[in-house]
C-alpha positions in Angstrom: 1.2 -36.1 -3.5 0.1 -32.5 -3.9 0.1 -30.7 -7.3 -0.4 -27.0 -7.6 -2.0 -25.7 -10.8 -3.1 -22.5 -12.5 -5.7 -22.2 -15.3 -6.3 -19.1 -17.4 -9.2 -18.8 -19.7 -10.1 -15.9 -22.0 -13.8 -15.0 -22.4 -14.2 -13.4 -25.9 -17.8 -12.1 -25.2 -16.8 -10.3 -22.0 -13.3 -9.4 -23.3 -11.9 -10.6 -20.0 -9.4 -13.2 -18.7 -10.2 -15.5 -15.8 -7.6 -17.2 -13.6 -8.2 -20.1 -11.2 -5.7 -21.5 -8.8 -5.9 -24.8 -7.0 -4.2 -27.8 -5.6 -4.8 -31.5 -6.5 -4.3 -33.9 -3.7 -4.1 -37.7 -3.9 -3.9 -40.4 -1.3 -1.4 -43.2 -1.2 -2.2 -46.3 -3.2 -2.3 -48.5 0.0 -5.9 -49.5 0.7 -7.5 -49.5 4.1 -8.2 -53.1 5.2 -10.1 -54.0 8.3 -8.3 -57.0 9.9 -11.2 -57.7 12.2 -9.1 -57.2 15.4 -10.4 -55.4 18.5 -13.8 -55.1 20.1 -16.9 -55.0 17.9 -18.6 -51.7 17.5 -22.4 -51.1 17.1 -23.7 -47.9 15.7 -27.0 -47.1 17.5 -29.3 -44.7 15.6 -31.8 -42.5 17.3 -34.4 -40.9 15.0 -36.4 -37.8 15.9 -39.0 -35.9 13.9 -39.4 -32.1 14.2 -42.8 -30.3 14.4 -44.1 -29.2 11.0 -44.4 -25.6 12.2 -40.8 -25.3 13.3 -39.4 -22.0 11.9 -35.6 -22.5 12.5 -33.7 -25.8 12.6 -31.9 -26.5 15.8 -28.1 -26.7 15.7 -26.0 -29.7 16.8 -25.1 -27.9 20.1 -28.8 -27.2 20.8 -29.7 -30.8 20.3 -26.7 -32.5 22.0 -26.8 -30.9 25.4 -25.1 -32.5 28.4 -28.4 -33.6 29.8 -29.5 -35.2 26.5 -26.1 -37.1 26.2 -26.7 -38.4 29.7 -30.1 -39.6 28.7 -28.6 -41.4 25.6 -26.1 -43.0 27.9 -28.9 -44.3 30.2 -30.8 -45.7 27.3 -27.6 -47.5 26.0 -26.8 -48.8 29.5 -30.3 -50.4 29.6 -29.4 -52.3 26.4 -26.0 -53.4 27.8 -24.0 -50.8 25.7 -21.7 -48.0 26.4 -20.8 -45.0 24.2 -17.2 -45.1 22.9 -17.2 -41.9 20.7 -19.1 -38.7 20.6 -22.4 -38.9 18.8 -22.7 -37.7 15.2 -25.8 -35.9 14.1 -27.6 -35.5 10.7 -30.2 -32.7 10.7 -32.8 -32.3 7.9 -36.1 -30.2 7.7 -38.1 -33.3 8.7 -36.0 -34.3 11.7 -32.7 -35.5 12.9 -30.7 -38.8 13.2 -28.2 -39.2 16.0 -25.6 -41.9 15.4 -23.8 -43.3 18.5 -20.8 -45.7 18.3 -21.1 -48.2 21.1 -19.5 -51.3 22.6 -21.0 -54.0 24.8 -20.5 -53.4 28.5 -18.5 -55.8 30.6 -20.2 -59.1 30.9 -22.4 -58.6 27.9 -21.9 -60.0 24.4 -23.5 -59.5 21.0 -25.8 -62.2 19.7 -24.8 -61.7 16.1 -21.4 -62.4 14.7 -19.5 -59.1 14.1 -18.6 -58.3 10.5 -15.6 -56.4 9.1 -15.9 -53.3 6.9 -15.2 -55.4 3.8 -18.1 -57.7 4.6 -20.5 -54.9 5.1 -19.5 -53.2 1.8 -19.8 -56.4 -0.3 -23.6 -56.8 0.5 
């Protein structure tokens, strides 16, 4: 449901009127519930630190080159995993974190029992 609105305020000190326009959006009341069906997903995190004398932070495109993604896939393959979605990256002044959603390769299983989203959020 989308609601449009307009707000007008008068500023006595500046002797001016200000108008704001906007939209309010809401989601449906139905909640998202993880039924626990499908293959388990592991999110592998790669953490890297930047040099302290780095003047300009690298962009996502500069960090995730095709060669680097190939290197990540090789590391995952060594652990019996395969990438199922494009990596996500978080860049800060100190370094970056690369998050890679993975599944077990054919013939490999996870040692731990998979948990649903609800089980993870309750802890």
